[in-house]
C-alpha positions as a printed Julia matrix, in Angstrom:
313×3 Matrix{Float64}:
   3.79   12.43   -3.85
   3.38    8.99   -2.34
   6.43    6.73   -2.22
   4.63    3.43   -1.7
   5.89    0.43   -3.59
   6.75   -3.21   -3.36
  10.36   -4.0    -2.56
  12.13   -5.47   -5.52
  15.71   -6.3    -6.33
  17.92   -3.5    -7.57
  18.75   -3.77  -11.28
  20.69   -1.59  -13.69
  19.09    1.67  -14.79
  19.35    2.35  -18.52
  18.99    5.59  -20.49
  15.23    5.12  -21.03
  14.65    4.58  -17.31
  16.64    7.72  -16.54
  14.29    9.56  -18.91
  11.26    8.15  -17.05
  12.87    9.09  -13.73
  13.28   12.71  -14.83
   9.73   12.87  -16.22
   8.42   11.39  -12.96
  10.3    13.98  -10.92
   8.56   16.74  -12.87
   5.17   15.06  -12.51
   5.5    14.74   -8.73
   7.33   18.04   -8.44
   4.46   19.53  -10.43
   2.02   18.51   -7.69
   3.49   21.25   -5.5
   3.12   23.74   -8.34
  -0.48   22.68   -9.01
  -1.26   22.89   -5.28
   0.22   26.37   -5.2
  -2.17   27.45   -7.97
  -5.27   25.67   -6.62
  -5.08   26.91   -3.01
  -5.42   30.5    -4.2
  -9.11   29.91   -4.92
 -10.17   26.58   -3.4
 -10.36   25.22    0.19
  -7.85   22.55    1.17
 -10.25   19.57    1.24
 -11.83   20.5    -2.1
  -8.37   20.49   -3.71
  -7.66   17.03   -2.3
 -11.06   15.68   -3.38
 -10.56   16.95   -6.92
  -7.19   15.25   -7.07
  -8.17   11.82   -5.76
 -11.59   11.53   -7.42
 -10.36   12.29  -10.95
  -7.28   10.12  -10.39
  -9.52    7.24   -9.27
 -11.48    7.37  -12.54
  -8.27    7.46  -14.57
  -6.69    4.55  -12.67
  -9.83    2.41  -12.88
  -9.74    2.93  -16.63
  -6.06    1.93  -16.65
  -6.81   -1.26  -14.67
  -9.58   -2.13  -17.09
  -7.45   -1.83  -20.23
  -4.62   -3.77  -18.54
  -7.0    -6.54  -17.45
  -6.24   -6.23  -13.74
  -8.83   -7.58  -11.32
  -9.99   -5.15   -8.62
 -10.69   -6.97   -5.33
 -14.04   -6.38   -3.66
 -13.71   -8.55   -0.54
 -14.29   -6.7     2.73
 -10.79   -7.16    4.3
  -9.09   -5.73    1.21
 -11.54   -2.82    0.99
 -10.86   -2.05    4.67
  -7.13   -2.11    3.92
  -7.68    0.33    1.04
  -9.6     2.61    3.4
  -6.75    2.59    5.93
  -4.08    3.27    3.31
  -6.31    5.93    1.77
  -6.39    7.78    5.08
  -2.69    7.35    5.86
  -1.27    7.75    2.37
  -3.71   10.16    0.69
  -6.4    11.99    2.62
  -4.47   13.2     5.66
  -1.03   13.81    4.06
  -2.47   15.44    0.93
  -4.53   17.74    3.14
  -1.54   18.58    5.34
   0.62   19.4     2.32
  -2.03   21.59    0.69
  -2.57   23.36    4.04
   1.18   23.8     4.42
   1.39   25.36    0.97
  -1.04   28.07    2.02
   1.8    29.34    4.26
   5.07   28.22    2.64
   6.4    28.06   -0.92
   6.0    25.01   -3.15
   9.78   24.64   -3.32
  10.18   24.52    0.45
   7.28   22.07    0.72
   8.94   19.78   -1.84
  12.24   19.86    0.08
  10.5    18.84    3.3
   8.58   16.16    1.39
  11.92   14.64    0.41
  12.26   13.38    4.0
   9.71   10.63    3.26
  12.3     7.83    2.83
  13.92    8.88    6.11
  10.63    8.46    7.97
   9.93    5.24    6.04
  13.22    3.76    7.27
  12.42    4.79   10.84
   8.84    3.45   10.74
   9.98    0.19    9.13
  12.44   -0.28   11.98
   9.77    0.34   14.61
   6.91   -1.76   13.2
   8.54   -3.84   10.46
   8.75   -7.6    10.89
  11.73   -8.32    8.64
  15.43   -8.19    9.48
  16.1    -6.16    6.32
  13.85   -3.38    7.68
  15.84   -2.84   10.88
  18.07    0.19   11.29
  21.76   -0.24   10.65
  24.5     2.24   11.51
  24.4     3.53    7.92
  20.63    4.07    7.96
  20.82    5.73   11.38
  23.47    8.16   10.12
  21.29    8.9     7.08
  18.26    9.65    9.26
  20.32   11.92   11.53
  21.59   13.83    8.5
  18.01   14.26    7.31
  16.92   15.51   10.74
  19.83   17.97   10.68
  18.62   19.25    7.3
  15.11   19.81    8.66
  16.55   21.59   11.73
  18.56   23.89    9.47
  15.39   24.94    7.64
  13.1    25.21   10.67
  15.59   26.77   13.06
  15.61   30.41   11.84
  11.8    30.66   11.65
  11.32   29.11   15.09
  14.0    31.38   16.55
  12.44   34.5    15.01
   8.71   33.83   15.25
   8.32   30.93   17.68
   6.31   27.75   17.19
   3.06   29.66   16.66
   4.21   31.2    13.37
   2.05   30.11   10.42
   5.2    29.57    8.36
   6.49   27.18   11.03
   3.11   25.45   11.28
   3.08   25.09    7.49
   6.46   23.36    7.58
   5.38   21.07   10.42
   2.24   20.2     8.44
   4.33   19.0     5.5
   6.61   17.06    7.84
   3.53   15.44    9.37
   2.5    14.36    5.89
   5.9    12.79    5.19
   5.75   10.97    8.52
   2.42    9.44    7.49
   3.89    8.58    4.08
   6.48    6.56    6.0
   3.67    4.43    7.48
   2.11    4.23    4.01
   5.28    2.76    2.51
   5.37   -0.01    5.12
   1.64   -0.72    4.85
   1.58   -0.88    1.05
   4.67   -3.07    1.14
   2.71   -5.57    3.23
  -0.23   -5.42    0.81
   2.11   -6.21   -2.07
   3.47   -9.18   -0.13
  -0.12  -10.45    0.01
  -0.23  -10.49   -3.8
  -1.98   -7.16   -4.45
  -0.53   -5.39   -7.49
   0.83   -1.88   -6.76
  -1.43   -0.41   -9.49
  -4.47   -2.03   -7.85
  -3.37   -0.74   -4.44
  -2.96    2.78   -5.82
  -6.41    2.66   -7.4
  -7.97    1.3    -4.22
  -6.48    3.96   -1.99
  -7.51    6.95   -4.15
 -11.0     5.47   -4.6
 -11.35    4.89   -0.85
 -10.13    8.43   -0.17
 -12.77    9.76   -2.56
 -15.57    7.86   -0.81
 -14.44    9.03    2.64
 -13.78   12.64    1.66
 -16.84   13.37   -0.5
 -19.41   13.76    2.32
 -16.89   15.76    4.4
 -16.35   18.24    1.56
 -20.09   18.55    0.93
 -20.69   19.38    4.61
 -17.61   21.49    5.38
 -16.71   23.27    2.13
 -20.13   23.33    0.42
 -18.51   23.56   -3.04
 -21.72   24.62   -4.8
 -21.3    28.04   -3.17
 -18.08   28.85   -5.02
 -17.56   26.34   -7.85
 -19.13   28.64  -10.47
 -16.56   31.37   -9.78
 -13.47   29.14   -9.98
 -11.12   30.21  -12.76
 -10.11   28.01  -15.67
  -6.5    28.15  -14.44
  -7.43   26.53  -11.13
  -9.57   23.88  -12.85
  -6.6    23.04  -15.08
  -4.41   22.82  -11.97
  -6.81   20.3   -10.4
  -6.78   18.3   -13.62
  -2.99   18.37  -13.65
  -2.88   17.2   -10.03
  -5.21   14.3   -10.74
  -4.1    13.04  -14.14
  -0.41   13.94  -14.33
   0.8    14.15  -10.72
  -1.27   11.17   -9.52
  -2.56    8.77  -12.19
   0.21    9.03  -14.81
   2.88    9.37  -12.1
   1.74    6.15  -10.39
   1.76    4.27  -13.71
   5.29    5.44  -14.57
   6.49    4.72  -11.04
   5.24    1.14  -11.16
   6.89    0.66  -14.56
  10.16    1.99  -13.14
   9.98   -0.34  -10.14
   9.38   -3.29  -12.45
  12.18   -2.5   -14.92
  14.8    -0.78  -12.74
  14.03   -1.91   -9.19
  12.58   -0.01   -6.25
  16.0     1.24   -5.12
  16.6     2.99   -8.43
  13.01    4.24   -8.49
  13.55    5.87   -5.1
  16.1     8.22   -6.7
  13.12   10.32   -7.79
  12.97   11.62   -4.22
  16.23   13.48   -4.81
  14.98   15.02   -8.07
  11.5    16.2    -7.02
  12.67   19.28   -5.06
  14.75   20.43   -8.03
  11.8    20.31  -10.44
   9.43   21.87   -7.87
  11.83   24.73   -7.17
  12.28   25.38  -10.91
   8.53   25.48  -11.55
   7.87   27.59   -8.46
  10.5    30.09   -9.59
   9.36   30.24  -13.22
   5.58   30.25  -12.78
   4.79   31.3    -9.2
   7.52   33.87   -8.64
   8.9    31.96   -5.65
  12.47   32.03   -4.4
  14.42   29.63   -2.2
  16.73   30.88    0.53
  20.31   29.71    1.01
  19.23   28.18    4.33
  16.6    26.06    2.54
  19.19   24.96   -0.03
  21.59   24.02    2.78
  18.84   21.99    4.42
  18.06   20.31    1.1
  21.74   19.39    0.72
  21.76   17.8     4.17
  18.55   15.85    3.46
  19.92   14.73    0.08
  23.1    13.49    1.74
  21.02   11.56    4.28
  19.03    9.91    1.48
  22.22    8.98   -0.35
  23.67    7.44    2.82
  20.5     5.39    3.36
  20.52    4.35   -0.31
  24.12    3.1     0.14
  25.25    3.16   -3.48
  27.33    6.32   -3.1
  29.29    4.75   -0.22
  29.74    1.54   -2.22
  31.07    3.59   -5.14
  33.75    5.2    -2.99
  34.64    1.82   -1.52
């Protein structure tokens, strides 16, 4: 998942938008399931390349039928390359690596910290007063950090920092930290008049161009591609078309019709769908400690969102 969008005013969320929100949570939650299937047979970078390259083709087709212009000037292409690295290539790779050592459900819970990091990064490098930390946002971030500590604490105490399970969790957290930079960066692109759908297409296309030669040199996919099972190929297709291309399109529609604040509610729903799919199809289970951490992170997100506090007021 990549939570990068233009900031728009909060509007009411109707029944149809709630339906889209739930579908979107399963599409992005499904990315953790698809990763869990793909990493059983494919190297990390090959999984990421399959995701972004197929998604790029699908999104270019979407731009064409919608009549959107794709910019080709050098400054914009450089911006796409930067956002591709920060928002796709590195975080996708970290998450897929993390899922070679932790469950898809746990990875999705840790991924839910993205808005917490986005709020922190916006405060540090943002240039607008609305991006600065308030007491409410600070409390929300601290609650999120407490949730992460609850999940990491037992493994660190038992195995130390060198445990692969701990490293897997830190890898996913590193991805969410980069997503925080991605949110701020894409927000600035949107303020320059670049449509979010164009930005999404540009970043996955740039990631494909950067990653292709690396995969050819490092993974040498021709040595194993013939033996890849149909199940894994379907998982890569699901990652690209459903969890990336279709998910971006629905997300942009939700931002436009319900506002970015309402669209951000998907962050709270993704772990639920990922845990359900991991339990049903991958035989995974989630510990009570992980659920407690998820509850703390969810509370932090709700505090940052602010609507729950306004409701009680």
